TIMI-2910 file (N, C-alpha, C, CB; in pm, 1 decimal, decimal comma, always signed):
<rs>
+----------+----------+----------+----------+----------+----------+----------+----------+----------+----------+----------+----------+------+
!      n_x !      n_y !      n_z !     ca_x !     ca_y !     ca_z !      c_x !      c_y !      c_z !     cb_x !     cb_y !     cb_z ! resn !
+----------+----------+----------+----------+----------+----------+----------+----------+----------+----------+----------+----------+------+
!  +1311,4 !  -2576,0 !  -2949,5 !  +1382,0 !  -2460,2 !  -2902,2 !  +1529,2 !  -2489,0 !  -2887,4 !  +1324,6 !  -2413,2 !  -2772,3 !  Gly !
!  +1600,6 !  -2390,1 !  -2843,8 !  +1744,3 !  -2399,0 !  -2823,0 !  +1775,6 !  -2497,7 !  -2710,4 !  +1802,9 !  -2260,2 !  -2791,1 !  Ser !
!  +1878,0 !  -2585,0 !  -2730,0 !  +1914,0 !  -2678,4 !  -2622,2 !  +1952,2 !  -2606,4 !  -2492,9 !  +2029,3 !  -2767,2 !  -2666,7 !  Pro !
!  +2018,8 !  -2489,3 !  -2505,8 !  +2057,3 !  -2413,9 !  -2386,1 !  +1932,6 !  -2364,6 !  -2312,7 !  +2148,7 !  -2294,2 !  -2423,5 !  Leu !
!  +1835,9 !  -2309,4 !  -2387,4 !  +1713,5 !  -2261,7 !  -2323,3 !  +1633,7 !  -2376,8 !  -2263,3 !  +1627,6 !  -2185,3 !  -2423,6 !  Leu !
!  +1634,3 !  -2490,9 !  -2332,0 !  +1563,1 !  -2607,6 !  -2279,9 !  +1625,1 !  -2652,2 !  -2147,8 !  +1565,4 !  -2723,3 !  -2382,5 !  Thr !
!  +1757,8 !  -2658,8 !  -2143,4 !  +1825,2 !  -2699,0 !  -2018,6 !  +1801,1 !  -2596,5 !  -1909,0 !  +1976,8 !  -2716,6 !  -2041,6 !  Arg !
!  +1807,7 !  -2465,5 !  -1943,5 !  +1786,4 !  -2360,4 !  -1845,0 !  +1644,6 !  -2370,5 !  -1788,6 !  +1810,6 !  -2220,9 !  -1907,6 !  Phe !
!  +1545,9 !  -2386,3 !  -1875,8 !  +1407,1 !  -2396,9 !  -1831,9 !  +1382,6 !  -2521,5 !  -1749,4 !  +1314,7 !  -2396,0 !  -1950,8 !  Gly !
!  +1441,3 !  -2633,6 !  -1790,5 !  +1423,4 !  -2759,0 !  -1717,0 !  +1486,0 !  -2748,6 !  -1578,4 !  +1485,1 !  -2877,2 !  -1794,9 !  Ala !
!  +1600,3 !  -2684,7 !  -1570,5 !  +1666,8 !  -2668,1 !  -1440,1 !  +1585,4 !  -2581,7 !  -1345,8 !  +1805,2 !  -2607,0 !  -1458,5 !  Gly !
!  +1529,6 !  -2473,6 !  -1397,5 !  +1446,3 !  -2386,1 !  -1314,3 !  +1321,8 !  -2459,2 !  -1267,0 !  +1406,7 !  -2259,3 !  -1391,6 !  Arg !
!  +1264,6 !  -2541,9 !  -1354,1 !  +1144,4 !  -2616,5 !  -1316,6 !  +1176,0 !  -2720,2 !  -1209,0 !  +1083,1 !  -2685,1 !  -1439,9 !  Leu !
!  +1289,5 !  -2787,5 !  -1221,1 !  +1331,6 !  -2882,8 !  -1116,6 !  +1353,1 !  -2810,6 !   -984,1 !  +1461,4 !  -2956,5 !  -1158,6 !  Leu !
!  +1413,5 !  -2692,4 !   -988,5 !  +1434,3 !  -2614,3 !   -866,3 !  +1300,9 !  -2574,5 !   -804,1 !  +1518,4 !  -2489,0 !   -896,0 !  Gln !
!  +1205,9 !  -2532,4 !   -886,7 !  +1073,8 !  -2493,7 !   -834,8 !  +1003,1 !  -2612,5 !   -771,3 !   +986,7 !  -2434,8 !   -947,1 !  Ala !
!  +1011,4 !  -2728,2 !   -835,2 !   +949,3 !  -2848,2 !   -778,1 !  +1011,7 !  -2884,2 !   -643,7 !   +962,2 !  -2966,2 !   -874,9 !  Asp !
!  +1144,4 !  -2876,1 !   -634,3 !  +1213,0 !  -2907,6 !   -508,7 !  +1179,4 !  -2804,1 !   -401,3 !  +1365,5 !  -2913,8 !   -530,7 !  Glu !
!  +1174,2 !  -2677,1 !   -439,4 !  +1137,5 !  -2571,9 !   -345,0 !   +997,4 !  -2597,5 !   -289,5 !  +1144,2 !  -2433,0 !   -412,8 !  Leu !
!   +903,2 !  -2626,0 !   -377,5 !   +766,2 !  -2654,1 !   -332,8 !   +763,4 !  -2775,8 !   -241,5 !   +673,1 !  -2676,5 !   -453,5 !  Ala !
!   +838,4 !  -2879,3 !   -277,1 !   +843,8 !  -3001,1 !   -196,1 !   +893,6 !  -2970,8 !    -54,8 !   +934,4 !  -3105,7 !   -262,7 !  His !
!   +995,6 !  -2887,0 !    -45,5 !  +1052,2 !  -2854,2 !    +86,7 !   +964,6 !  -2759,1 !   +167,0 !  +1189,7 !  -2793,0 !    +70,3 !  Arg !
!   +887,4 !  -2675,9 !    +99,8 !   +803,9 !  -2578,8 !   +170,6 !   +666,1 !  -2631,8 !   +206,4 !   +788,8 !  -2455,7 !    +87,8 !  Leu !
!   +621,9 !  -2735,7 !   +138,7 !   +489,6 !  -2792,6 !   +164,8 !   +507,9 !  -2917,7 !   +249,0 !   +413,4 !  -2825,0 !    +31,6 !  Val !
!   +473,2 !  -2907,3 !   +375,2 !   +486,0 !  -3019,0 !   +468,0 !   +346,8 !  -3074,5 !   +496,0 !   +556,9 !  -2975,0 !   +600,3 !  Asp !
!   +314,4 !  -3192,4 !   +440,9 !   +178,5 !  -3245,8 !   +459,0 !   +145,0 !  -3278,4 !   +603,9 !   +161,2 !  -3369,7 !   +375,4 !  Pro !
!   +245,7 !  -3297,9 !   +689,9 !   +219,2 !  -3329,1 !   +831,2 !   +185,7 !  -3204,9 !   +912,9 !   +339,4 !  -3399,0 !   +892,5 !  Glu !
!   +224,4 !  -3089,0 !   +863,5 !   +198,0 !  -2963,5 !   +933,3 !   +130,5 !  -2868,9 !   +835,3 !   +329,6 !  -2900,7 !   +991,1 !  His !
!    +30,1 !  -2801,9 !   +881,2 !    -41,1 !  -2709,2 !   +794,3 !    +16,9 !  -2568,9 !   +809,0 !   -191,9 !  -2709,2 !   +826,7 !  Glu !
!   +146,5 !  -2556,3 !   +783,4 !   +215,6 !  -2430,0 !   +800,6 !   +183,0 !  -2333,7 !   +687,0 !   +365,6 !  -2452,9 !   +808,9 !  Ala !
!   +173,0 !  -2207,8 !   +723,8 !   +156,0 !  -2102,0 !   +625,0 !   +294,9 !  -2059,2 !   +577,4 !    +75,9 !  -1980,3 !   +684,5 !  Cys !
!   +306,9 !  -2029,4 !   +449,7 !   +434,6 !  -1989,9 !   +391,6 !   +412,2 !  -1870,4 !   +300,3 !   +499,7 !  -2107,4 !   +313,8 !  Val !
!   +497,5 !  -1768,7 !   +312,6 !   +500,2 !  -1657,9 !   +218,6 !   +636,5 !  -1662,7 !   +152,2 !   +473,5 !  -1518,8 !   +289,1 !  Val !
!   +637,2 !  -1668,0 !    +19,7 !   +759,8 !  -1682,0 !    -57,6 !   +777,0 !  -1560,5 !   -146,3 !   +758,2 !  -1811,3 !   -141,8 !  Leu !
!   +886,3 !  -1489,8 !   -129,3 !   +922,8 !  -1379,1 !   -216,7 !  +1053,9 !  -1415,4 !   -282,3 !   +933,5 !  -1243,7 !   -138,6 !  Gly !
!  +1057,9 !  -1413,7 !   -416,4 !  +1178,6 !  -1461,1 !   -483,0 !  +1192,2 !  -1406,1 !   -624,1 !  +1179,5 !  -1611,8 !   -487,1 !  Ala !
!  +1316,8 !  -1394,0 !   -667,3 !  +1348,8 !  -1370,7 !   -807,5 !  +1349,1 !  -1508,8 !   -871,2 !  +1488,2 !  -1294,5 !   -826,8 !  Asp !
!  +1243,3 !  -1542,4 !   -942,0 !  +1227,4 !  -1676,1 !   -998,4 !  +1276,7 !  -1686,0 !  -1143,0 !  +1082,4 !  -1716,9 !   -991,7 !  Leu !
!  +1331,6 !  -1574,2 !  -1195,9 !  +1382,8 !  -1573,8 !  -1333,9 !  +1280,2 !  -1629,1 !  -1432,2 !  +1512,0 !  -1655,4 !  -1342,8 !  Asn !
!  +1162,7 !  -1569,8 !  -1430,6 !  +1050,3 !  -1617,4 !  -1511,5 !  +1028,5 !  -1525,7 !  -1631,1 !   +922,0 !  -1626,0 !  -1426,8 !  Thr !
!  +1091,5 !  -1554,9 !  -1745,2 !  +1074,1 !  -1466,8 !  -1860,5 !   +930,1 !  -1459,7 !  -1910,5 !  +1162,9 !  -1512,3 !  -1972,2 !  Pro !
!   +847,9 !  -1556,0 !  -1876,2 !   +707,3 !  -1554,1 !  -1917,1 !   +615,8 !  -1500,0 !  -1807,9 !   +662,7 !  -1693,5 !  -1956,1 !  Leu !
!   +673,6 !  -1440,3 !  -1702,8 !   +593,8 !  -1381,4 !  -1595,3 !   +508,0 !  -1483,9 !  -1524,7 !   +506,3 !  -1271,7 !  -1649,4 !  Gly !
!   +382,1 !  -1449,9 !  -1500,0 !   +292,7 !  -1540,8 !  -1427,5 !   +253,8 !  -1662,4 !  -1510,4 !   +167,7 !  -1467,2 !  -1384,1 !  Val !
!   +278,4 !  -1659,5 !  -1641,6 !   +249,2 !  -1775,0 !  -1727,8 !   +366,3 !  -1872,8 !  -1734,1 !   +214,0 !  -1727,8 !  -1868,8 !  Arg !
!   +477,1 !  -1839,4 !  -1669,7 !   +596,6 !  -1923,5 !  -1674,5 !   +571,1 !  -2058,1 !  -1605,4 !   +715,8 !  -1851,2 !  -1608,3 !  Asp !
!   +627,3 !  -2166,8 !  -1658,8 !   +609,5 !  -2298,8 !  -1595,1 !   +655,1 !  -2303,5 !  -1449,7 !   +684,9 !  -2403,3 !  -1673,1 !  Pro !
!   +752,2 !  -2221,4 !  -1411,8 !   +797,5 !  -2219,0 !  -1272,3 !   +686,6 !  -2167,9 !  -1181,3 !   +923,4 !  -2131,1 !  -1257,2 !  Val !
!   +621,5 !  -2059,9 !  -1220,0 !   +510,3 !  -2005,9 !  -1139,7 !   +395,8 !  -2106,1 !  -1139,3 !   +462,1 !  -1867,9 !  -1195,2 !  Val !
!   +365,6 !  -2163,4 !  -1254,7 !   +256,6 !  -2262,2 !  -1261,4 !   +284,8 !  -2382,9 !  -1172,1 !   +235,6 !  -2308,8 !  -1406,5 !  Arg !
!   +411,7 !  -2426,1 !  -1162,9 !   +446,7 !  -2539,6 !  -1076,3 !   +420,9 !  -2505,8 !   -929,9 !   +594,4 !  -2579,4 !  -1096,2 !  Ala !
!   +453,5 !  -2384,0 !   -889,0 !   +429,1 !  -2343,8 !   -750,1 !   +279,1 !  -2331,2 !   -722,5 !   +500,0 !  -2210,4 !   -719,5 !  Leu !
!   +203,6 !  -2281,8 !   -818,8 !    +58,2 !  -2273,1 !   -803,0 !     -1,6 !  -2413,6 !   -793,0 !     -5,5 !  -2195,1 !   -921,5 !  Val !
!    +46,9 !  -2505,0 !   -874,1 !     +0,0 !  -2643,8 !   -868,2 !    +29,2 !  -2705,5 !   -731,7 !    +65,8 !  -2727,6 !   -978,9 !  Thr !
!   +138,4 !  -2663,2 !   -667,5 !   +175,7 !  -2713,8 !   -535,2 !    +95,2 !  -2647,9 !   -423,4 !   +324,3 !  -2691,8 !   -511,0 !  Ala !
!     +4,2 !  -2555,8 !   -457,2 !    -82,4 !  -2496,3 !   -356,3 !    -50,7 !  -2352,9 !   -320,1 !    -76,9 !  -2576,9 !   -235,2 !  Gly !
!    +41,5 !  -2289,6 !   -392,5 !    +73,6 !  -2149,1 !   -366,4 !    -19,1 !  -2058,8 !   -446,8 !   +221,4 !  -2119,0 !   -400,8 !  Phe !
!    -48,3 !  -1941,8 !   -391,5 !   -132,5 !  -1842,4 !   -457,3 !    -48,2 !  -1718,7 !   -485,5 !   -257,1 !  -1806,7 !   -370,0 !  His !
!    -56,2 !  -1663,3 !   -605,5 !    +14,1 !  -1537,7 !   -631,0 !    -46,8 !  -1425,7 !   -547,1 !     +8,9 !  -1501,6 !   -781,2 !  Pro !
!    +38,4 !  -1341,6 !   -491,3 !    -10,7 !  -1225,4 !   -418,0 !    -83,2 !  -1132,9 !   -514,3 !   +105,5 !  -1150,8 !   -347,1 !  Ala !
!   -178,2 !  -1058,9 !   -461,6 !   -251,9 !   -961,8 !   -542,1 !   -165,3 !   -838,0 !   -561,2 !   -387,8 !   -924,7 !   -475,2 !  Thr !
!   -144,9 !   -798,9 !   -686,9 !    -63,5 !   -681,0 !   -715,7 !   -143,5 !   -554,2 !   -691,7 !    -11,9 !   -684,6 !   -860,1 !  Arg !
!    -79,3 !   -459,4 !   -625,2 !   -138,2 !   -328,9 !   -598,0 !    -81,2 !   -231,1 !   -700,2 !   -109,3 !   -281,6 !   -450,5 !  Val !
!   -167,2 !   -161,7 !   -769,6 !   -122,0 !    -64,6 !   -869,1 !   -107,6 !   -127,4 !  -1006,7 !    +10,0 !     -3,4 !   -826,6 !  Gly !
!    -69,1 !    -43,0 !  -1101,4 !    -53,8 !    -84,7 !  -1240,6 !    +93,9 !   -105,8 !  -1270,5 !   -115,1 !    +20,1 !  -1337,5 !  Glu !
!   +140,7 !   -227,8 !  -1263,7 !   +278,9 !   -259,0 !  -1300,9 !   +286,6 !   -399,4 !  -1356,4 !   +373,6 !   -243,7 !  -1180,4 !  Trp !
!   +372,9 !   -415,5 !  -1455,4 !   +382,3 !   -543,9 !  -1524,3 !   +522,7 !   -601,6 !  -1523,8 !   +335,1 !   -529,3 !  -1665,7 !  Arg !
!   +619,4 !   -527,8 !  -1470,0 !   +755,9 !   -579,3 !  -1468,7 !   +823,8 !   -546,1 !  -1336,2 !   +836,8 !   -521,6 !  -1586,5 !  His !
!   +927,6 !   -621,8 !  -1305,8 !  +1009,8 !   -595,8 !  -1187,3 !  +1157,3 !   -584,0 !  -1224,4 !   +990,5 !   -707,0 !  -1083,1 !  Thr !
!  +1191,8 !   -614,7 !  -1348,5 !  +1330,6 !   -617,9 !  -1394,2 !  +1349,5 !   -516,8 !  -1506,3 !  +1370,3 !   -760,0 !  -1441,5 !  Phe !
!  +1458,6 !   -438,7 !  -1495,7 !  +1489,4 !   -336,8 !  -1595,7 !  +1601,7 !   -384,1 !  -1687,1 !  +1528,0 !   -204,3 !  -1527,8 !  His !
!  +1573,6 !   -390,5 !  -1812,9 !  +1672,1 !   -416,4 !  -1917,5 !  +1608,3 !   -362,5 !  -2045,7 !  +1710,3 !   -572,6 !  -1929,0 !  Ala !
!  +1664,7 !   -396,5 !  -2160,7 !  +1600,3 !   -353,6 !  -2285,6 !  +1457,9 !   -406,7 !  -2291,7 !  +1680,9 !   -401,9 !  -2408,7 !  Arg !
!  +1441,8 !   -531,1 !  -2249,0 !  +1309,4 !   -590,4 !  -2236,2 !  +1279,4 !   -597,3 !  -2087,4 !  +1301,4 !   -732,9 !  -2304,3 !  Val !
!  +1171,3 !   -536,3 !  -2045,0 !  +1134,9 !   -536,4 !  -1903,1 !  +1050,8 !   -660,9 !  -1875,8 !  +1056,7 !   -405,3 !  -1863,5 !  Arg !
!  +1089,3 !   -732,6 !  -1771,1 !  +1028,1 !   -862,6 !  -1742,2 !   +975,2 !   -869,2 !  -1600,7 !  +1128,1 !   -974,3 !  -1764,6 !  Leu !
!   +878,1 !   -954,7 !  -1579,6 !   +826,1 !   -984,4 !  -1446,0 !   +900,1 !  -1108,0 !  -1395,4 !   +669,0 !  -1007,3 !  -1447,8 !  Leu !
!  +1010,6 !  -1085,9 !  -1324,2 !  +1094,6 !  -1195,3 !  -1275,7 !  +1074,7 !  -1222,9 !  -1126,9 !  +1240,1 !  -1164,3 !  -1302,5 !  Leu !
!  +1029,8 !  -1123,2 !  -1053,9 !  +1018,9 !  -1133,1 !   -908,2 !   +873,2 !  -1153,2 !   -869,9 !  +1076,5 !  -1006,5 !   -839,1 !  Asp !
!   +852,2 !  -1242,3 !   -774,2 !   +715,4 !  -1280,2 !   -737,9 !   +702,6 !  -1294,7 !   -587,2 !   +675,0 !  -1411,4 !   -807,5 !  His !
!   +580,7 !  -1275,2 !   -539,4 !   +543,2 !  -1308,2 !   -402,2 !   +425,0 !  -1403,7 !   -414,1 !   +507,2 !  -1178,3 !   -316,0 !  Val !
!   +440,1 !  -1521,5 !   -353,4 !   +334,2 !  -1622,8 !   -351,4 !   +315,1 !  -1666,7 !   -207,0 !   +369,1 !  -1745,6 !   -444,3 !  Leu !
!   +200,2 !  -1720,7 !   -177,5 !   +176,6 !  -1768,0 !    -41,5 !    +93,9 !  -1896,0 !    -43,6 !   +105,9 !  -1659,8 !    +42,2 !  Tyr !
!   +106,8 !  -1968,7 !    +66,8 !    +31,3 !  -2092,3 !    +86,8 !    -25,8 !  -2087,9 !   +227,2 !   +120,9 !  -2220,0 !    +65,3 !  Arg !
!   -154,7 !  -2110,2 !   +239,7 !   -219,9 !  -2103,3 !   +369,7 !   -325,7 !  -2212,3 !   +379,2 !   -282,7 !  -1964,0 !   +392,7 !  Ser !
!   -283,0 !  -2336,5 !   +406,0 !   -379,9 !  -2446,9 !   +408,6 !   -486,7 !  -2431,7 !   +516,7 !   -307,4 !  -2577,2 !   +429,0 !  Pro !
!   -457,6 !  -2358,1 !   +622,3 !   -556,1 !  -2339,7 !   +729,4 !   -638,1 !  -2213,2 !   +709,2 !   -486,5 !  -2334,8 !   +865,0 !  Thr !
!   -618,1 !  -2143,4 !   +598,7 !   -678,9 !  -2014,2 !   +567,6 !   -648,1 !  -1908,9 !   +674,2 !   -829,4 !  -2030,1 !   +552,8 !  Thr !
!   -539,2 !  -1929,0 !   +746,5 !   -495,2 !  -1828,7 !   +845,4 !   -459,0 !  -1698,1 !   +775,9 !   -373,8 !  -1881,0 !   +926,7 !  Arg !
!   -399,7 !  -1709,0 !   +656,2 !   -369,5 !  -1589,4 !   +578,2 !   -492,5 !  -1557,1 !   +493,7 !   -241,8 !  -1609,8 !   +488,1 !  Ile !
!   -546,5 !  -1439,1 !   +514,7 !   -663,7 !  -1396,7 !   +438,5 !   -623,2 !  -1356,2 !   +297,3 !   -735,2 !  -1280,2 !   +509,2 !  Ala !
!   -516,3 !  -1278,2 !   +286,3 !   -465,1 !  -1238,2 !   +155,0 !   -327,8 !  -1175,7 !   +170,6 !   -561,7 !  -1139,6 !    +85,2 !  Arg !
!   -258,0 !  -1168,8 !    +58,6 !   -127,0 !  -1103,8 !    +52,5 !   -132,3 !  -1004,4 !    -62,3 !     -9,8 !  -1208,5 !    +33,1 !  Val !
!    -97,8 !   -880,6 !    -32,1 !    -95,2 !   -773,1 !   -131,0 !    +50,8 !   -735,3 !   -153,6 !   -180,4 !   -648,6 !    -84,0 !  Met !
!    +89,7 !   -715,4 !   -279,8 !   +228,3 !   -680,1 !   -309,2 !   +232,3 !   -553,6 !   -394,2 !   +300,8 !   -796,4 !   -381,4 !  Val !
!   +318,8 !   -461,5 !   -352,6 !   +336,8 !   -339,3 !   -429,5 !   +482,5 !   -328,6 !   -472,2 !   +293,9 !   -214,9 !   -347,4 !  Ser !
!   +504,5 !   -254,1 !   -577,7 !   +638,1 !   -236,1 !   -632,9 !   +686,2 !    -96,5 !   -598,9 !   +639,6 !   -259,4 !   -786,3 !  Arg !
!   +811,8 !    -84,4 !   -552,3 !   +868,6 !    +46,5 !   -520,7 !   +933,2 !   +105,0 !   -646,4 !   +972,6 !    +35,6 !   -405,0 !  Ala !
!   +896,3 !   +227,8 !   -678,8 !   +952,6 !   +300,1 !   -792,6 !  +1035,7 !   +416,0 !   -740,8 !   +841,0 !   +350,6 !   -888,2 !  Asp !
!  +1155,5 !   +430,8 !   -793,6 !  +1243,1 !   +540,5 !   -751,9 !  +1218,4 !   +665,8 !   -834,5 !  +1389,3 !   +498,8 !   -763,3 !  Glu !
!  +1191,4 !   +648,8 !   -963,0 !  +1175,5 !   +759,9 !  -1055,6 !  +1031,3 !   +762,3 !  -1106,0 !  +1275,8 !   +748,6 !  -1174,1 !  Val !
!   +963,8 !   +876,4 !  -1097,1 !   +827,0 !   +883,4 !  -1149,8 !   +824,0 !   +841,2 !  -1296,7 !   +769,8 !  +1026,5 !  -1134,0 !  Pro !
!   +723,8 !   +766,2 !  -1332,5 !   +712,0 !   +719,2 !  -1469,4 !   +799,4 !   +600,1 !  -1501,7 !   +744,2 !   +828,9 !  -1561,9 !  Gly !
!   +876,4 !   +553,5 !  -1404,8 !   +957,3 !   +432,3 !  -1421,9 !  +1047,7 !   +442,6 !  -1545,5 !   +866,2 !   +308,6 !  -1433,6 !  Asp !
!  +1121,6 !   +553,6 !  -1558,2 !  +1199,9 !   +579,7 !  -1678,8 !  +1347,9 !   +544,9 !  -1665,2 !  +1186,8 !   +723,5 !  -1716,2 !  Arg !
!  +1397,0 !   +516,3 !  -1548,1 !  +1540,8 !   +491,1 !  -1532,8 !  +1574,2 !   +345,2 !  -1560,1 !  +1587,5 !   +529,8 !  -1392,1 !  Ser !
!  +1702,7 !   +318,5 !  -1584,0 !  +1746,0 !   +180,6 !  -1607,8 !  +1779,2 !   +109,0 !  -1477,3 !  +1867,5 !   +178,6 !  -1700,6 !  Ser !
!  +1794,8 !   +183,2 !  -1369,2 !  +1825,2 !   +126,1 !  -1238,2 !  +1721,0 !   +174,2 !  -1138,4 !  +1968,7 !   +165,1 !  -1191,5 !  Arg !
!  +1696,4 !    +94,1 !  -1036,7 !  +1599,3 !   +128,5 !   -933,6 !  +1667,1 !   +108,9 !   -798,6 !  +1468,7 !    +41,6 !   -945,6 !  Val !
!  +1690,0 !   +216,3 !   -728,0 !  +1758,1 !   +209,8 !   -598,8 !  +1890,2 !   +134,0 !   -611,3 !  +1667,7 !   +142,6 !   -493,4 !  Phe !
!  +1963,1 !   +152,2 !   -722,8 !  +2093,0 !    +88,7 !   -742,2 !  +2087,7 !    -54,1 !   -793,2 !  +2166,9 !    +90,6 !   -615,5 !  Gly !
!  +1970,4 !   -104,0 !   -829,0 !  +1954,5 !   -241,7 !   -874,0 !  +1886,5 !   -243,8 !  -1010,9 !  +1873,0 !   -323,8 !   -771,2 !  Ser !
!  +1889,9 !   -358,6 !  -1075,9 !  +1813,4 !   -373,7 !  -1199,3 !  +1676,9 !   -437,1 !  -1171,6 !  +1891,8 !   -458,5 !  -1300,6 !  Asp !
!  +1643,9 !   -456,5 !  -1044,2 !  +1513,1 !   -508,3 !  -1002,9 !  +1444,1 !   -406,7 !   -912,1 !  +1528,0 !   -645,2 !   -930,2 !  His !
!  +1313,2 !   -396,8 !   -928,3 !  +1233,7 !   -315,9 !   -835,6 !  +1217,9 !   -391,8 !   -704,9 !  +1094,3 !   -281,0 !   -896,3 !  His !
!  +1228,1 !   -324,0 !   -591,1 !  +1192,4 !   -389,9 !   -464,9 !  +1041,8 !   -411,8 !   -459,2 !  +1239,6 !   -306,0 !   -342,9 !  Pro !
!  +1002,9 !   -522,3 !   -399,0 !   +861,5 !   -552,0 !   -377,5 !   +833,3 !   -549,1 !   -228,4 !   +822,7 !   -689,7 !   -438,7 !  Leu !
!   +718,2 !   -499,0 !   -192,4 !   +675,3 !   -493,5 !    -53,3 !   +546,4 !   -572,5 !    -40,6 !   +656,1 !   -346,3 !     -5,1 !  Leu !
!   +549,8 !   -674,8 !    +43,4 !   +431,5 !   -759,0 !    +63,0 !   +365,7 !   -725,9 !   +196,1 !   +468,9 !   -908,9 !    +57,1 !  Ala !
!   +234,8 !   -717,3 !   +193,0 !   +155,9 !   -696,9 !   +314,8 !    +70,9 !   -822,7 !   +334,2 !    +65,4 !   -565,9 !   +305,4 !  Arg !
!    +91,5 !   -888,6 !   +446,1 !    +19,7 !  -1011,9 !   +477,4 !    -94,7 !   -978,0 !   +571,6 !   +114,5 !  -1118,8 !   +540,5 !  Val !
!   -216,6 !  -1012,8 !   +530,2 !   -333,9 !   -990,3 !   +614,3 !   -383,6 !  -1123,4 !   +664,7 !   -445,5 !   -915,7 !   +537,3 !  Glu !
!   -394,3 !  -1133,6 !   +795,0 !   -437,5 !  -1258,7 !   +856,6 !   -587,8 !  -1257,2 !   +880,5 !   -362,8 !  -1282,6 !   +988,8 !  Phe !
!   -646,5 !  -1374,5 !   +873,8 !   -789,5 !  -1389,1 !   +900,3 !   -813,1 !  -1376,1 !  +1050,8 !   -843,3 !  -1526,2 !   +846,6 !  Ala !
!   -928,4 !  -1324,8 !  +1085,7 !   -964,1 !  -1314,6 !  +1227,2 !   -986,9 !  -1454,3 !  +1282,3 !  -1090,7 !  -1225,9 !  +1247,4 !  Ala !
!   -948,6 !  -1475,1 !  +1407,5 !   -970,9 !  -1603,4 !  +1471,4 !  -1085,8 !  -1588,8 !  +1570,9 !   -841,7 !  -1654,3 !  +1541,7 !  Thr !
!  -1131,5 !  -1701,5 !  +1623,7 !  -1242,6 !  -1698,7 !  +1720,7 !  -1200,3 !  -1627,8 !  +1848,6 !  -1290,6 !  -1842,1 !  +1753,2 !  Ser !
!  -1068,0 !  -1617,8 !  +1874,0 !  -1020,5 !  -1547,6 !  +1992,8 !  -1014,1 !  -1397,7 !  +1970,4 !   -883,9 !  -1599,4 !  +2033,4 !  Ala !
!  -1045,9 !  -1354,4 !  +1846,8 !  -1046,7 !  -1210,5 !  +1818,7 !   -910,5 !  -1155,4 !  +1782,6 !  -1099,5 !  -1136,1 !  +1936,7 !  Gly !
!   -814,0 !  -1241,3 !  +1752,0 !   -679,9 !  -1193,2 !  +1719,8 !   -674,6 !  -1134,6 !  +1582,2 !   -579,0 !  -1304,2 !  +1731,7 !  Ala !
+----------+----------+----------+----------+----------+----------+----------+----------+----------+----------+----------+----------+------+
</rs>
């Protein structure tokens, strides 16, 4: 491939590895919800997303029928919500995309070239009934 694309992809992968390293603390079983523009031209198949999944993150479940979050000539899935819950405190995370125009026909969404995402975090019930 192109040397520029190779460097760009390698840099994003290094950033994802460092992000996962900083968010995954083996001494503490902290839950983490990560929402980010990961610049993933391959969507959920992108090596950046795969690196975060390998580090123990789970992609949020998408609500509705949508395949992109970025508006350009080519519409791409660049924005993601992932979560990590080593204690299973988080039962699931659902993510929906906000659309400004019915049918998703505009080039801008609420003044941006990205759709806003809304994540709903559902926690597992505890023995205390919380």
